C-alpha positions as CSV (number, residue, x, y, z in Angstrom):
1,M,-6.7,26.8,-25.7
2,R,-3.6,28.1,-23.6
3,V,-5.9,28.5,-20.6
4,L,-7.2,24.8,-21.1
5,V,-3.8,23.6,-21.5
6,R,-2.6,25.2,-18.2
7,R,-5.6,24.1,-16.3
8,L,-5.1,20.6,-17.3
9,R,-1.4,20.9,-16.4
10,K,-2.2,22.0,-12.9
11,L,-4.9,19.1,-12.4
12,E,-2.4,16.7,-13.7
13,E,0.3,17.9,-11.3
14,G,-2.2,17.5,-8.5
15,L,-3.0,13.9,-9.5
16,L,0.3,12.4,-10.0
17,P,2.2,11.3,-7.0
18,P,5.2,13.1,-5.8
19,A,8.7,12.1,-7.3
20,E,10.8,9.8,-5.1
21,T,13.6,11.7,-3.4
22,A,16.4,10.6,-1.0
23,E,14.4,12.4,1.7
24,S,11.4,10.2,0.9
25,R,13.3,6.9,0.8
26,R,15.0,7.9,4.3
27,V,11.7,8.4,5.7
28,H,10.2,5.2,4.4
29,A,13.2,3.4,5.8
30,I,12.6,4.8,9.2
31,V,9.0,3.9,9.1
32,M,9.9,0.4,8.0
33,D,12.2,0.1,10.8
34,I,9.6,1.2,13.3
35,R,7.2,-1.3,12.0
36,R,9.6,-4.1,12.2
37,A,10.4,-3.2,15.8
38,R,6.8,-3.1,16.6
39,A,6.1,-6.2,14.9
40,A,9.1,-7.9,16.7
41,R,7.9,-6.5,20.3
42,L,4.3,-7.9,19.6
43,G,5.5,-11.1,18.1
44,L,3.9,-10.6,14.9
45,P,5.3,-11.4,11.4
46,E,7.8,-8.9,9.9
47,P,5.7,-6.5,7.6
48,E,6.6,-6.9,3.9
49,E,8.5,-4.1,2.2
50,D,6.5,-3.8,-0.9
51,P,3.3,-5.6,-0.6
52,E,1.0,-6.2,-3.4
53,P,-1.1,-3.0,-4.1
54,V,-4.6,-3.2,-2.8
55,Y,-6.2,-0.9,-5.7
56,R,-4.9,-1.2,-9.2
57,P,-5.9,1.5,-11.7
58,G,-9.0,0.3,-13.7
59,M,-10.6,-1.5,-11.0
60,S,-14.1,-1.2,-10.2
61,I,-15.3,-0.9,-6.6
62,G,-16.9,-4.4,-6.7
63,D,-13.5,-5.8,-7.9
64,T,-11.9,-3.8,-5.1
65,I,-14.2,-5.4,-2.4
66,R,-13.9,-8.9,-3.9
67,A,-10.0,-8.7,-3.6
68,G,-10.2,-7.4,-0.1
69,V,-12.5,-10.4,0.9
70,Q,-10.3,-12.9,-0.8
71,R,-7.2,-11.4,1.2
72,M,-9.2,-11.7,4.5
73,R,-10.0,-15.2,3.7
74,E,-6.4,-16.1,2.8
75,R,-5.3,-14.2,5.9
76,H,-7.7,-16.1,8.2
77,A,-6.8,-19.6,6.5
78,A,-3.0,-19.1,7.3
79,E,-3.8,-18.0,10.9
80,E,-5.7,-21.0,11.4
81,A,-3.1,-23.3,10.0
82,G,-0.6,-21.8,12.0
83,A,-2.6,-22.2,15.2
84,R,-3.2,-26.1,14.5
85,S,0.6,-26.6,14.0
């Protein structure tokens, strides 16, 4: 039983995301600054700080594909509306 518990803990540790640290927040801020500068240089809209997650736990592959297609359609509609005005 102890061996099983130990194996499950090791597996669980590998599946969990790493804890947020000051270093990870600093790296995230640097990456976002680079993305904003690139977007400004290319004339693109500023990237979102915390976009809606693409995948949510419990989603099937079909749900993931449908959500991606829906986002793509919305993006194209917004681009067309922006080009018309």
